[in-house]
mmCIF file of the C-alpha atoms, coordinates in Angstrom:
data_MODEL
# 
_entry.id   MODEL 
# 
loop_
_atom_site.group_PDB 
_atom_site.id 
_atom_site.type_symbol 
_atom_site.label_atom_id 
_atom_site.label_alt_id 
_atom_site.label_comp_id 
_atom_site.label_asym_id 
_atom_site.label_entity_id 
_atom_site.label_seq_id 
_atom_site.pdbx_PDB_ins_code 
_atom_site.Cartn_x 
_atom_site.Cartn_y 
_atom_site.Cartn_z 
_atom_site.occupancy 
_atom_site.B_iso_or_equiv 
_atom_site.pdbx_formal_charge 
_atom_site.auth_seq_id 
_atom_site.auth_comp_id 
_atom_site.auth_asym_id 
_atom_site.auth_atom_id 
_atom_site.pdbx_PDB_model_num 
ATOM 1   C CA . MET A 1 1   ? 6.056   28.462  7.199   1.00 0.00 ? 1   MET A CA 1 
ATOM 2   C CA . THR A 1 2   ? 2.512   28.627  5.912   1.00 0.00 ? 2   THR A CA 1 
ATOM 3   C CA . GLN A 1 3   ? 0.134   25.388  7.670   1.00 0.00 ? 3   GLN A CA 1 
ATOM 4   C CA . ARG A 1 4   ? -2.840  24.061  6.018   1.00 0.00 ? 4   ARG A CA 1 
ATOM 5   C CA . SER A 1 5   ? -5.724  24.105  7.913   1.00 0.00 ? 5   SER A CA 1 
ATOM 6   C CA . ALA A 1 6   ? -6.966  20.076  8.648   1.00 0.00 ? 6   ALA A CA 1 
ATOM 7   C CA . GLN A 1 7   ? -9.614  20.694  6.281   1.00 0.00 ? 7   GLN A CA 1 
ATOM 8   C CA . ALA A 1 8   ? -7.708  21.323  3.522   1.00 0.00 ? 8   ALA A CA 1 
ATOM 9   C CA . ARG A 1 9   ? -5.248  18.615  4.177   1.00 0.00 ? 9   ARG A CA 1 
ATOM 10  C CA . ARG A 1 10  ? -8.412  16.132  3.998   1.00 0.00 ? 10  ARG A CA 1 
ATOM 11  C CA . ALA A 1 11  ? -9.775  17.334  1.027   1.00 0.00 ? 11  ALA A CA 1 
ATOM 12  C CA . GLU A 1 12  ? -6.301  16.887  -0.849  1.00 0.00 ? 12  GLU A CA 1 
ATOM 13  C CA . LEU A 1 13  ? -5.798  13.274  1.035   1.00 0.00 ? 13  LEU A CA 1 
ATOM 14  C CA . ILE A 1 14  ? -9.215  12.376  -0.703  1.00 0.00 ? 14  ILE A CA 1 
ATOM 15  C CA . ALA A 1 15  ? -8.380  13.866  -3.826  1.00 0.00 ? 15  ALA A CA 1 
ATOM 16  C CA . LEU A 1 16  ? -5.035  11.809  -4.026  1.00 0.00 ? 16  LEU A CA 1 
ATOM 17  C CA . TYR A 1 17  ? -7.328  8.822   -2.807  1.00 0.00 ? 17  TYR A CA 1 
ATOM 18  C CA . HIS A 1 18  ? -9.345  9.385   -6.216  1.00 0.00 ? 18  HIS A CA 1 
ATOM 19  C CA . GLU A 1 19  ? -6.362  9.713   -8.396  1.00 0.00 ? 19  GLU A CA 1 
ATOM 20  C CA . LEU A 1 20  ? -4.458  6.590   -7.317  1.00 0.00 ? 20  LEU A CA 1 
ATOM 21  C CA . ALA A 1 21  ? -8.180  4.503   -7.451  1.00 0.00 ? 21  ALA A CA 1 
ATOM 22  C CA . GLU A 1 22  ? -8.755  5.651   -10.760 1.00 0.00 ? 22  GLU A CA 1 
ATOM 23  C CA . GLY A 1 23  ? -5.342  6.069   -12.692 1.00 0.00 ? 23  GLY A CA 1 
ATOM 24  C CA . HIS A 1 24  ? -2.448  4.448   -11.022 1.00 0.00 ? 24  HIS A CA 1 
ATOM 25  C CA . VAL A 1 25  ? -1.409  2.486   -13.656 1.00 0.00 ? 25  VAL A CA 1 
ATOM 26  C CA . CYS A 1 26  ? 1.594   0.395   -12.503 1.00 0.00 ? 26  CYS A CA 1 
ATOM 27  C CA . PRO A 1 27  ? 3.654   -2.812  -13.332 1.00 0.00 ? 27  PRO A CA 1 
ATOM 28  C CA . LEU A 1 28  ? 1.010   -4.457  -10.894 1.00 0.00 ? 28  LEU A CA 1 
ATOM 29  C CA . ALA A 1 29  ? -2.066  -3.259  -12.387 1.00 0.00 ? 29  ALA A CA 1 
ATOM 30  C CA . ALA A 1 30  ? -2.671  -6.278  -14.315 1.00 0.00 ? 30  ALA A CA 1 
ATOM 31  C CA . THR A 1 31  ? -3.017  -8.890  -11.653 1.00 0.00 ? 31  THR A CA 1 
ATOM 32  C CA . ARG A 1 32  ? -4.203  -6.789  -8.515  1.00 0.00 ? 32  ARG A CA 1 
ATOM 33  C CA . THR A 1 33  ? -7.874  -6.676  -7.473  1.00 0.00 ? 33  THR A CA 1 
ATOM 34  C CA . LYS A 1 34  ? -8.054  -3.392  -5.688  1.00 0.00 ? 34  LYS A CA 1 
ATOM 35  C CA . VAL A 1 35  ? -6.039  -0.555  -5.242  1.00 0.00 ? 35  VAL A CA 1 
ATOM 36  C CA . VAL A 1 36  ? -5.024  -0.130  -1.290  1.00 0.00 ? 36  VAL A CA 1 
ATOM 37  C CA . PHE A 1 37  ? -4.680  3.361   -0.655  1.00 0.00 ? 37  PHE A CA 1 
ATOM 38  C CA . GLY A 1 38  ? -4.651  3.039   3.528   1.00 0.00 ? 38  GLY A CA 1 
ATOM 39  C CA . THR A 1 39  ? -7.225  3.805   6.098   1.00 0.00 ? 39  THR A CA 1 
ATOM 40  C CA . GLY A 1 40  ? -7.634  5.638   9.329   1.00 0.00 ? 40  GLY A CA 1 
ATOM 41  C CA . HIS A 1 41  ? -7.311  8.865   10.706  1.00 0.00 ? 41  HIS A CA 1 
ATOM 42  C CA . PRO A 1 42  ? -6.566  11.665  8.014   1.00 0.00 ? 42  PRO A CA 1 
ATOM 43  C CA . ASP A 1 43  ? -5.495  13.746  11.053  1.00 0.00 ? 43  ASP A CA 1 
ATOM 44  C CA . ALA A 1 44  ? -3.525  10.885  13.050  1.00 0.00 ? 44  ALA A CA 1 
ATOM 45  C CA . ASP A 1 45  ? -0.489  11.556  15.305  1.00 0.00 ? 45  ASP A CA 1 
ATOM 46  C CA . LEU A 1 46  ? 0.701   8.178   14.312  1.00 0.00 ? 46  LEU A CA 1 
ATOM 47  C CA . MET A 1 47  ? 1.003   6.402   11.002  1.00 0.00 ? 47  MET A CA 1 
ATOM 48  C CA . PHE A 1 48  ? 2.054   2.573   10.287  1.00 0.00 ? 48  PHE A CA 1 
ATOM 49  C CA . VAL A 1 49  ? 3.602   1.778   6.826   1.00 0.00 ? 49  VAL A CA 1 
ATOM 50  C CA . GLY A 1 50  ? 3.680   -1.392  6.178   1.00 0.00 ? 50  GLY A CA 1 
ATOM 51  C CA . GLU A 1 51  ? 5.396   -3.540  2.949   1.00 0.00 ? 51  GLU A CA 1 
ATOM 52  C CA . ALA A 1 52  ? 2.453   -4.181  0.349   1.00 0.00 ? 52  ALA A CA 1 
ATOM 53  C CA . PRO A 1 53  ? -1.177  -5.307  0.314   1.00 0.00 ? 53  PRO A CA 1 
ATOM 54  C CA . GLY A 1 54  ? -1.583  -9.275  0.567   1.00 0.00 ? 54  GLY A CA 1 
ATOM 55  C CA . ALA A 1 55  ? -4.697  -11.535 -0.525  1.00 0.00 ? 55  ALA A CA 1 
ATOM 56  C CA . HIS A 1 56  ? -7.117  -10.411 1.952   1.00 0.00 ? 56  HIS A CA 1 
ATOM 57  C CA . GLU A 1 57  ? -6.214  -6.733  1.303   1.00 0.00 ? 57  GLU A CA 1 
ATOM 58  C CA . ASP A 1 58  ? -6.248  -6.865  -2.166  1.00 0.00 ? 58  ASP A CA 1 
ATOM 59  C CA . ARG A 1 59  ? -9.887  -8.201  -2.140  1.00 0.00 ? 59  ARG A CA 1 
ATOM 60  C CA . GLN A 1 60  ? -11.169 -5.677  0.331   1.00 0.00 ? 60  GLN A CA 1 
ATOM 61  C CA . GLY A 1 61  ? -9.208  -2.528  -0.433  1.00 0.00 ? 61  GLY A CA 1 
ATOM 62  C CA . LYS A 1 62  ? -7.780  -2.030  3.061   1.00 0.00 ? 62  LYS A CA 1 
ATOM 63  C CA . PRO A 1 63  ? -4.935  -2.442  4.676   1.00 0.00 ? 63  PRO A CA 1 
ATOM 64  C CA . PHE A 1 64  ? -3.998  -5.047  7.589   1.00 0.00 ? 64  PHE A CA 1 
ATOM 65  C CA . VAL A 1 65  ? -7.261  -6.897  7.668   1.00 0.00 ? 65  VAL A CA 1 
ATOM 66  C CA . GLY A 1 66  ? -5.849  -10.303 7.741   1.00 0.00 ? 66  GLY A CA 1 
ATOM 67  C CA . PRO A 1 67  ? -4.117  -12.247 10.392  1.00 0.00 ? 67  PRO A CA 1 
ATOM 68  C CA . ALA A 1 68  ? -1.232  -9.745  10.806  1.00 0.00 ? 68  ALA A CA 1 
ATOM 69  C CA . GLY A 1 69  ? -3.899  -6.634  11.217  1.00 0.00 ? 69  GLY A CA 1 
ATOM 70  C CA . LYS A 1 70  ? -5.780  -8.223  13.536  1.00 0.00 ? 70  LYS A CA 1 
ATOM 71  C CA . LEU A 1 71  ? -2.499  -8.337  15.656  1.00 0.00 ? 71  LEU A CA 1 
ATOM 72  C CA . LEU A 1 72  ? -1.404  -5.252  14.786  1.00 0.00 ? 72  LEU A CA 1 
ATOM 73  C CA . ASP A 1 73  ? -5.567  -4.545  16.540  1.00 0.00 ? 73  ASP A CA 1 
ATOM 74  C CA . ARG A 1 74  ? -4.357  -6.325  19.504  1.00 0.00 ? 74  ARG A CA 1 
ATOM 75  C CA . LEU A 1 75  ? -0.946  -4.280  19.684  1.00 0.00 ? 75  LEU A CA 1 
ATOM 76  C CA . LEU A 1 76  ? -2.856  -1.117  19.752  1.00 0.00 ? 76  LEU A CA 1 
ATOM 77  C CA . ALA A 1 77  ? -5.099  -2.572  22.108  1.00 0.00 ? 77  ALA A CA 1 
ATOM 78  C CA . GLY A 1 78  ? -2.528  -3.234  24.816  1.00 0.00 ? 78  GLY A CA 1 
ATOM 79  C CA . ILE A 1 79  ? -1.524  0.662   24.998  1.00 0.00 ? 79  ILE A CA 1 
ATOM 80  C CA . ASP A 1 80  ? -4.585  1.566   24.947  1.00 0.00 ? 80  ASP A CA 1 
ATOM 81  C CA . LEU A 1 81  ? -5.118  2.894   20.801  1.00 0.00 ? 81  LEU A CA 1 
ATOM 82  C CA . ASP A 1 82  ? -7.327  2.016   18.835  1.00 0.00 ? 82  ASP A CA 1 
ATOM 83  C CA . ARG A 1 83  ? -7.072  1.380   14.879  1.00 0.00 ? 83  ARG A CA 1 
ATOM 84  C CA . GLU A 1 84  ? -9.380  3.986   14.468  1.00 0.00 ? 84  GLU A CA 1 
ATOM 85  C CA . ASP A 1 85  ? -6.656  6.825   16.032  1.00 0.00 ? 85  ASP A CA 1 
ATOM 86  C CA . THR A 1 86  ? -3.949  5.993   13.650  1.00 0.00 ? 86  THR A CA 1 
ATOM 87  C CA . PHE A 1 87  ? -3.477  5.932   9.754   1.00 0.00 ? 87  PHE A CA 1 
ATOM 88  C CA . ILE A 1 88  ? -2.390  2.488   7.758   1.00 0.00 ? 88  ILE A CA 1 
ATOM 89  C CA . ALA A 1 89  ? -0.722  2.196   4.992   1.00 0.00 ? 89  ALA A CA 1 
ATOM 90  C CA . ASN A 1 90  ? 1.366   0.247   2.950   1.00 0.00 ? 90  ASN A CA 1 
ATOM 91  C CA . VAL A 1 91  ? 4.869   1.089   0.454   1.00 0.00 ? 91  VAL A CA 1 
ATOM 92  C CA . LEU A 1 92  ? 3.356   -0.895  -2.220  1.00 0.00 ? 92  LEU A CA 1 
ATOM 93  C CA . LYS A 1 93  ? -0.464  -0.082  -3.543  1.00 0.00 ? 93  LYS A CA 1 
ATOM 94  C CA . CYS A 1 94  ? -1.013  -2.685  -4.912  1.00 0.00 ? 94  CYS A CA 1 
ATOM 95  C CA . ARG A 1 95  ? -0.595  -6.298  -3.984  1.00 0.00 ? 95  ARG A CA 1 
ATOM 96  C CA . PRO A 1 96  ? 2.336   -8.156  -5.619  1.00 0.00 ? 96  PRO A CA 1 
ATOM 97  C CA . PRO A 1 97  ? 1.514   -11.978 -7.105  1.00 0.00 ? 97  PRO A CA 1 
ATOM 98  C CA . GLY A 1 98  ? 2.239   -14.406 -4.255  1.00 0.00 ? 98  GLY A CA 1 
ATOM 99  C CA . ASN A 1 99  ? 2.690   -11.939 -1.896  1.00 0.00 ? 99  ASN A CA 1 
ATOM 100 C CA . ARG A 1 100 ? 6.573   -11.649 -3.428  1.00 0.00 ? 100 ARG A CA 1 
ATOM 101 C CA . ASP A 1 101 ? 8.855   -9.065  -2.495  1.00 0.00 ? 101 ASP A CA 1 
ATOM 102 C CA . PRO A 1 102 ? 8.401   -6.006  -4.196  1.00 0.00 ? 102 PRO A CA 1 
ATOM 103 C CA . VAL A 1 103 ? 10.812  -4.917  -6.662  1.00 0.00 ? 103 VAL A CA 1 
ATOM 104 C CA . PRO A 1 104 ? 12.841  -1.789  -7.131  1.00 0.00 ? 104 PRO A CA 1 
ATOM 105 C CA . GLU A 1 105 ? 10.221  -0.601  -9.880  1.00 0.00 ? 105 GLU A CA 1 
ATOM 106 C CA . GLU A 1 106 ? 7.491   -1.279  -8.049  1.00 0.00 ? 106 GLU A CA 1 
ATOM 107 C CA . ILE A 1 107 ? 8.704   0.688   -4.733  1.00 0.00 ? 107 ILE A CA 1 
ATOM 108 C CA . GLU A 1 108 ? 9.727   3.746   -7.304  1.00 0.00 ? 108 GLU A CA 1 
ATOM 109 C CA . GLU A 1 109 ? 6.085   3.960   -8.888  1.00 0.00 ? 109 GLU A CA 1 
ATOM 110 C CA . CYS A 1 110 ? 4.146   4.017   -5.335  1.00 0.00 ? 110 CYS A CA 1 
ATOM 111 C CA . GLU A 1 111 ? 7.079   5.945   -3.328  1.00 0.00 ? 111 GLU A CA 1 
ATOM 112 C CA . PRO A 1 112 ? 5.901   9.378   -4.547  1.00 0.00 ? 112 PRO A CA 1 
ATOM 113 C CA . TYR A 1 113 ? 1.889   8.815   -3.280  1.00 0.00 ? 113 TYR A CA 1 
ATOM 114 C CA . LEU A 1 114 ? 3.460   7.525   0.028   1.00 0.00 ? 114 LEU A CA 1 
ATOM 115 C CA . LEU A 1 115 ? 5.274   10.379  0.971   1.00 0.00 ? 115 LEU A CA 1 
ATOM 116 C CA . ARG A 1 116 ? 1.877   12.540  -0.265  1.00 0.00 ? 116 ARG A CA 1 
ATOM 117 C CA . GLN A 1 117 ? 0.356   10.715  2.516   1.00 0.00 ? 117 GLN A CA 1 
ATOM 118 C CA . ILE A 1 118 ? 2.934   11.471  4.973   1.00 0.00 ? 118 ILE A CA 1 
ATOM 119 C CA . ASP A 1 119 ? 2.850   15.148  3.940   1.00 0.00 ? 119 ASP A CA 1 
ATOM 120 C CA . LEU A 1 120 ? -0.965  15.366  4.175   1.00 0.00 ? 120 LEU A CA 1 
ATOM 121 C CA . ILE A 1 121 ? -1.828  13.313  7.464   1.00 0.00 ? 121 ILE A CA 1 
ATOM 122 C CA . GLU A 1 122 ? 1.325   14.802  9.179   1.00 0.00 ? 122 GLU A CA 1 
ATOM 123 C CA . PRO A 1 123 ? 2.067   12.031  11.743  1.00 0.00 ? 123 PRO A CA 1 
ATOM 124 C CA . ARG A 1 124 ? 4.154   13.190  14.643  1.00 0.00 ? 124 ARG A CA 1 
ATOM 125 C CA . VAL A 1 125 ? 5.418   9.221   14.784  1.00 0.00 ? 125 VAL A CA 1 
ATOM 126 C CA . ILE A 1 126 ? 5.812   6.758   11.764  1.00 0.00 ? 126 ILE A CA 1 
ATOM 127 C CA . CYS A 1 127 ? 5.769   3.167   12.812  1.00 0.00 ? 127 CYS A CA 1 
ATOM 128 C CA . THR A 1 128 ? 7.861   1.596   9.774   1.00 0.00 ? 128 THR A CA 1 
ATOM 129 C CA . LEU A 1 129 ? 7.050   -2.306  9.686   1.00 0.00 ? 129 LEU A CA 1 
ATOM 130 C CA . GLY A 1 130 ? 9.661   -4.798  8.189   1.00 0.00 ? 130 GLY A CA 1 
ATOM 131 C CA . ASN A 1 131 ? 12.447  -4.101  5.977   1.00 0.00 ? 131 ASN A CA 1 
ATOM 132 C CA . PHE A 1 132 ? 10.892  -2.488  2.685   1.00 0.00 ? 132 PHE A CA 1 
ATOM 133 C CA . ALA A 1 133 ? 9.654   0.345   4.511   1.00 0.00 ? 133 ALA A CA 1 
ATOM 134 C CA . THR A 1 134 ? 12.268  0.632   6.867   1.00 0.00 ? 134 THR A CA 1 
ATOM 135 C CA . LYS A 1 135 ? 14.748  1.271   4.174   1.00 0.00 ? 135 LYS A CA 1 
ATOM 136 C CA . LEU A 1 136 ? 12.914  3.131   2.322   1.00 0.00 ? 136 LEU A CA 1 
ATOM 137 C CA . LEU A 1 137 ? 11.763  6.052   4.738   1.00 0.00 ? 137 LEU A CA 1 
ATOM 138 C CA . SER A 1 138 ? 15.107  5.549   6.754   1.00 0.00 ? 138 SER A CA 1 
ATOM 139 C CA . GLY A 1 139 ? 17.081  6.160   3.777   1.00 0.00 ? 139 GLY A CA 1 
ATOM 140 C CA . SER A 1 140 ? 19.439  3.394   5.368   1.00 0.00 ? 140 SER A CA 1 
ATOM 141 C CA . PRO A 1 141 ? 20.496  -0.221  4.116   1.00 0.00 ? 141 PRO A CA 1 
ATOM 142 C CA . GLN A 1 142 ? 20.204  -1.267  7.898   1.00 0.00 ? 142 GLN A CA 1 
ATOM 143 C CA . GLY A 1 143 ? 17.711  -4.274  8.225   1.00 0.00 ? 143 GLY A CA 1 
ATOM 144 C CA . ILE A 1 144 ? 15.050  -4.406  10.696  1.00 0.00 ? 144 ILE A CA 1 
ATOM 145 C CA . THR A 1 145 ? 16.695  -6.672  13.000  1.00 0.00 ? 145 THR A CA 1 
ATOM 146 C CA . LYS A 1 146 ? 19.354  -4.000  13.684  1.00 0.00 ? 146 LYS A CA 1 
ATOM 147 C CA . VAL A 1 147 ? 17.014  -1.203  13.723  1.00 0.00 ? 147 VAL A CA 1 
ATOM 148 C CA . HIS A 1 148 ? 13.635  -2.192  15.718  1.00 0.00 ? 148 HIS A CA 1 
ATOM 149 C CA . GLY A 1 149 ? 12.870  -0.287  18.496  1.00 0.00 ? 149 GLY A CA 1 
ATOM 150 C CA . ARG A 1 150 ? 15.319  2.534   17.908  1.00 0.00 ? 150 ARG A CA 1 
ATOM 151 C CA . PRO A 1 151 ? 13.351  5.725   17.062  1.00 0.00 ? 151 PRO A CA 1 
ATOM 152 C CA . GLN A 1 152 ? 14.926  7.966   14.754  1.00 0.00 ? 152 GLN A CA 1 
ATOM 153 C CA . ILE A 1 153 ? 14.357  11.622  13.610  1.00 0.00 ? 153 ILE A CA 1 
ATOM 154 C CA . CYS A 1 154 ? 14.332  11.944  9.428   1.00 0.00 ? 154 CYS A CA 1 
ATOM 155 C CA . ARG A 1 155 ? 13.476  14.431  7.169   1.00 0.00 ? 155 ARG A CA 1 
ATOM 156 C CA . LEU A 1 156 ? 10.611  13.473  4.828   1.00 0.00 ? 156 LEU A CA 1 
ATOM 157 C CA . GLY A 1 157 ? 9.509   16.108  2.501   1.00 0.00 ? 157 GLY A CA 1 
ATOM 158 C CA . ARG A 1 158 ? 8.873   19.440  4.147   1.00 0.00 ? 158 ARG A CA 1 
ATOM 159 C CA . ARG A 1 159 ? 8.735   17.940  7.744   1.00 0.00 ? 159 ARG A CA 1 
ATOM 160 C CA . ALA A 1 160 ? 10.790  16.148  10.385  1.00 0.00 ? 160 ALA A CA 1 
ATOM 161 C CA . VAL A 1 161 ? 9.181   12.996  11.438  1.00 0.00 ? 161 VAL A CA 1 
ATOM 162 C CA . ARG A 1 162 ? 10.438  10.797  14.668  1.00 0.00 ? 162 ARG A CA 1 
ATOM 163 C CA . LEU A 1 163 ? 10.101  7.324   12.545  1.00 0.00 ? 163 LEU A CA 1 
ATOM 164 C CA . TYR A 1 164 ? 10.165  4.077   14.758  1.00 0.00 ? 164 TYR A CA 1 
ATOM 165 C CA . PRO A 1 165 ? 11.189  1.038   12.933  1.00 0.00 ? 165 PRO A CA 1 
ATOM 166 C CA . LEU A 1 166 ? 9.046   -2.296  13.967  1.00 0.00 ? 166 LEU A CA 1 
ATOM 167 C CA . PHE A 1 167 ? 8.852   -5.715  13.185  1.00 0.00 ? 167 PHE A CA 1 
ATOM 168 C CA . HIS A 1 168 ? 6.329   -6.476  10.799  1.00 0.00 ? 168 HIS A CA 1 
ATOM 169 C CA . PRO A 1 169 ? 3.580   -8.409  12.480  1.00 0.00 ? 169 PRO A CA 1 
ATOM 170 C CA . ALA A 1 170 ? 3.618   -11.151 9.867   1.00 0.00 ? 170 ALA A CA 1 
ATOM 171 C CA . ALA A 1 171 ? 6.781   -11.763 11.063  1.00 0.00 ? 171 ALA A CA 1 
ATOM 172 C CA . ALA A 1 172 ? 5.520   -12.050 14.535  1.00 0.00 ? 172 ALA A CA 1 
ATOM 173 C CA . LEU A 1 173 ? 3.172   -14.590 13.732  1.00 0.00 ? 173 LEU A CA 1 
ATOM 174 C CA . ARG A 1 174 ? 5.707   -17.075 12.278  1.00 0.00 ? 174 ARG A CA 1 
ATOM 175 C CA . THR A 1 175 ? 8.102   -16.325 15.476  1.00 0.00 ? 175 THR A CA 1 
ATOM 176 C CA . GLU A 1 176 ? 7.168   -15.943 18.864  1.00 0.00 ? 176 GLU A CA 1 
ATOM 177 C CA . ALA A 1 177 ? 10.508  -14.347 19.899  1.00 0.00 ? 177 ALA A CA 1 
ATOM 178 C CA . VAL A 1 178 ? 9.896   -11.683 17.223  1.00 0.00 ? 178 VAL A CA 1 
ATOM 179 C CA . LEU A 1 179 ? 6.569   -11.275 18.832  1.00 0.00 ? 179 LEU A CA 1 
ATOM 180 C CA . SER A 1 180 ? 7.906   -10.826 22.330  1.00 0.00 ? 180 SER A CA 1 
ATOM 181 C CA . LEU A 1 181 ? 10.196  -8.293  20.851  1.00 0.00 ? 181 LEU A CA 1 
ATOM 182 C CA . LEU A 1 182 ? 7.251   -6.516  18.466  1.00 0.00 ? 182 LEU A CA 1 
ATOM 183 C CA . ARG A 1 183 ? 5.617   -6.087  22.108  1.00 0.00 ? 183 ARG A CA 1 
ATOM 184 C CA . GLN A 1 184 ? 8.017   -4.626  23.508  1.00 0.00 ? 184 GLN A CA 1 
ATOM 185 C CA . ASP A 1 185 ? 8.900   -2.227  21.164  1.00 0.00 ? 185 ASP A CA 1 
ATOM 186 C CA . PHE A 1 186 ? 5.160   -1.352  21.450  1.00 0.00 ? 186 PHE A CA 1 
ATOM 187 C CA . GLU A 1 187 ? 5.220   -0.009  24.889  1.00 0.00 ? 187 GLU A CA 1 
ATOM 188 C CA . ARG A 1 188 ? 7.697   2.395   23.968  1.00 0.00 ? 188 ARG A CA 1 
ATOM 189 C CA . LEU A 1 189 ? 5.222   4.203   21.603  1.00 0.00 ? 189 LEU A CA 1 
ATOM 190 C CA . PRO A 1 190 ? 2.585   5.902   24.173  1.00 0.00 ? 190 PRO A CA 1 
ATOM 191 C CA . GLY A 1 191 ? 6.430   7.480   25.549  1.00 0.00 ? 191 GLY A CA 1 
ATOM 192 C CA . LEU A 1 192 ? 7.013   8.723   21.640  1.00 0.00 ? 192 LEU A CA 1 
ATOM 193 C CA . LEU A 1 193 ? 3.885   10.579  21.017  1.00 0.00 ? 193 LEU A CA 1 
ATOM 194 C CA . ALA A 1 194 ? 3.848   12.129  23.922  1.00 0.00 ? 194 ALA A CA 1 
ATOM 195 C CA . GLU A 1 195 ? 7.605   13.821  23.052  1.00 0.00 ? 195 GLU A CA 1 
ATOM 196 C CA . PRO A 1 196 ? 7.692   17.452  21.579  1.00 0.00 ? 196 PRO A CA 1 
ATOM 197 C CA . PRO A 1 197 ? 7.243   17.611  17.590  1.00 0.00 ? 197 PRO A CA 1 
ATOM 198 C CA . PRO A 1 198 ? 10.548  16.586  15.853  1.00 0.00 ? 198 PRO A CA 1 
ATOM 199 C CA . ALA A 1 199 ? 12.525  19.023  14.535  1.00 0.00 ? 199 ALA A CA 1 
ATOM 200 C CA . ILE A 1 200 ? 15.934  18.788  12.431  1.00 0.00 ? 200 ILE A CA 1 
ATOM 201 C CA . ALA A 1 201 ? 19.055  20.532  13.971  1.00 0.00 ? 201 ALA A CA 1 
ATOM 202 C CA . GLY A 1 202 ? 19.400  24.378  12.630  1.00 0.00 ? 202 GLY A CA 1 
ATOM 203 C CA . GLU A 1 203 ? 16.185  23.981  10.966  1.00 0.00 ? 203 GLU A CA 1 
ATOM 204 C CA . PRO A 1 204 ? 12.916  25.720  12.219  1.00 0.00 ? 204 PRO A CA 1 
ATOM 205 C CA . ASN A 1 205 ? 10.230  23.008  13.324  1.00 0.00 ? 205 ASN A CA 1 
ATOM 206 C CA . ALA A 1 206 ? 7.741   22.840  10.650  1.00 0.00 ? 206 ALA A CA 1 
ATOM 207 C CA . SER A 1 207 ? 5.815   20.220  12.720  1.00 0.00 ? 207 SER A CA 1 
ATOM 208 C CA . ALA A 1 208 ? 4.438   22.839  15.533  1.00 0.00 ? 208 ALA A CA 1 
ATOM 209 C CA . PRO A 1 209 ? 0.858   23.281  15.586  1.00 0.00 ? 209 PRO A CA 1 
ATOM 210 C CA . ALA A 1 210 ? -1.090  25.940  14.494  1.00 0.00 ? 210 ALA A CA 1 
ATOM 211 C CA . SER A 1 211 ? -4.708  26.863  14.954  1.00 0.00 ? 211 SER A CA 1 
ATOM 212 C CA . ASP A 1 212 ? -7.354  26.189  12.127  1.00 0.00 ? 212 ASP A CA 1 
ATOM 213 C CA . PRO A 1 213 ? -8.652  28.934  10.292  1.00 0.00 ? 213 PRO A CA 1 
ATOM 214 C CA . ASP A 1 214 ? -12.026 26.723  9.254   1.00 0.00 ? 214 ASP A CA 1 
ATOM 215 C CA . GLY A 1 215 ? -12.468 25.719  12.904  1.00 0.00 ? 215 GLY A CA 1 
ATOM 216 C CA . GLY A 1 216 ? -14.772 22.774  13.586  1.00 0.00 ? 216 GLY A CA 1 
ATOM 217 C CA . GLY A 1 217 ? -11.869 20.680  15.476  1.00 0.00 ? 217 GLY A CA 1 
ATOM 218 C CA . ARG A 1 218 ? -10.424 20.389  19.102  1.00 0.00 ? 218 ARG A CA 1 
ATOM 219 C CA . ILE A 1 219 ? -7.042  20.622  19.910  1.00 0.00 ? 219 ILE A CA 1 
ATOM 220 C CA . ALA A 1 220 ? -5.936  17.079  21.178  1.00 0.00 ? 220 ALA A CA 1 
ATOM 221 C CA . SER A 1 221 ? -3.240  16.433  24.249  1.00 0.00 ? 221 SER A CA 1 
ATOM 222 C CA . SER A 1 222 ? 0.003   16.527  21.775  1.00 0.00 ? 222 SER A CA 1 
ATOM 223 C CA . GLY A 1 223 ? -1.463  19.709  20.504  1.00 0.00 ? 223 GLY A CA 1 
ATOM 224 C CA . ARG A 1 224 ? -2.709  18.429  17.027  1.00 0.00 ? 224 ARG A CA 1 
ATOM 225 C CA . GLN A 1 225 ? -6.182  19.698  15.897  1.00 0.00 ? 225 GLN A CA 1 
ATOM 226 C CA . VAL A 1 226 ? -8.810  17.051  15.286  1.00 0.00 ? 226 VAL A CA 1 
ATOM 227 C CA . ASP A 1 227 ? -12.275 17.124  13.561  1.00 0.00 ? 227 ASP A CA 1 
ATOM 228 C CA . SER A 1 228 ? -14.620 16.022  16.453  1.00 0.00 ? 228 SER A CA 1 
ATOM 229 C CA . GLN A 1 229 ? -17.228 15.833  13.647  1.00 0.00 ? 229 GLN A CA 1 
ATOM 230 C CA . LEU A 1 230 ? -16.166 12.777  12.354  1.00 0.00 ? 230 LEU A CA 1 
ATOM 231 C CA . SER A 1 231 ? -17.396 9.406   14.008  1.00 0.00 ? 231 SER A CA 1 
ATOM 232 C CA . PRO A 1 232 ? -14.871 6.758   14.634  1.00 0.00 ? 232 PRO A CA 1 
ATOM 233 C CA . ALA A 1 233 ? -16.527 4.556   11.669  1.00 0.00 ? 233 ALA A CA 1 
ATOM 234 C CA . GLU A 1 234 ? -16.211 7.868   9.346   1.00 0.00 ? 234 GLU A CA 1 
ATOM 235 C CA . GLN A 1 235 ? -12.602 8.356   10.563  1.00 0.00 ? 235 GLN A CA 1 
ATOM 236 C CA . LEU A 1 236 ? -11.691 4.721   9.487   1.00 0.00 ? 236 LEU A CA 1 
ATOM 237 C CA . ASP A 1 237 ? -13.906 4.689   6.115   1.00 0.00 ? 237 ASP A CA 1 
ATOM 238 C CA . LEU A 1 238 ? -13.452 7.578   4.844   1.00 0.00 ? 238 LEU A CA 1 
ATOM 239 C CA . PHE A 1 239 ? -11.173 6.471   1.666   1.00 0.00 ? 239 PHE A CA 1 
ATOM 240 C CA . SER A 1 240 ? -12.932 3.022   1.169   1.00 0.00 ? 240 SER A CA 1 
# 
């Protein structure tokens, strides 16, 4: 399979952001303030997928900027990672009124955008935060209580991805026992990121690293091409 360069994928990701921000007409368009596409490093090995934007996210147009986002930052710091090292998005790109649960029609509308993000970013590990993201990307009806902390390899689009279900940080803010489990599950993330790129049995590994014909990057410890010319601030705010 011919692999796109980091620069080509990044350009397509920016184009997708503009498509979503300027032309996304969904059932929640009448009540949202801003579309929340996602932020982070466009070549991230680690991606987080939450449920939907809340009030803080709706105002700022960025995911996980409220209390749950601050907890996510602390959890990342606990394993020596920064938000800038990851890409963070949600299943829904618009806030449901009153932070209610997403409904099937809304998930169906936003799912193609999320899958396209995953295809372009090419993460090695996707942490699904909570029930909705976990059930959507795993294709399983099992809830987060049963599957949290249990990595699984799934095919998403053209690639194999290691899915790692986690409790949503918002749930951890409400319950100390959930927070303890979330911290324990987070401690396994560095090991998962160090594992070889996942593959589906019997299929060629589409996640293997490739050289970047456009240059301008470096090979990270994981083997991924990373653009060293982007500052952390530029990486984080690339789509804002």
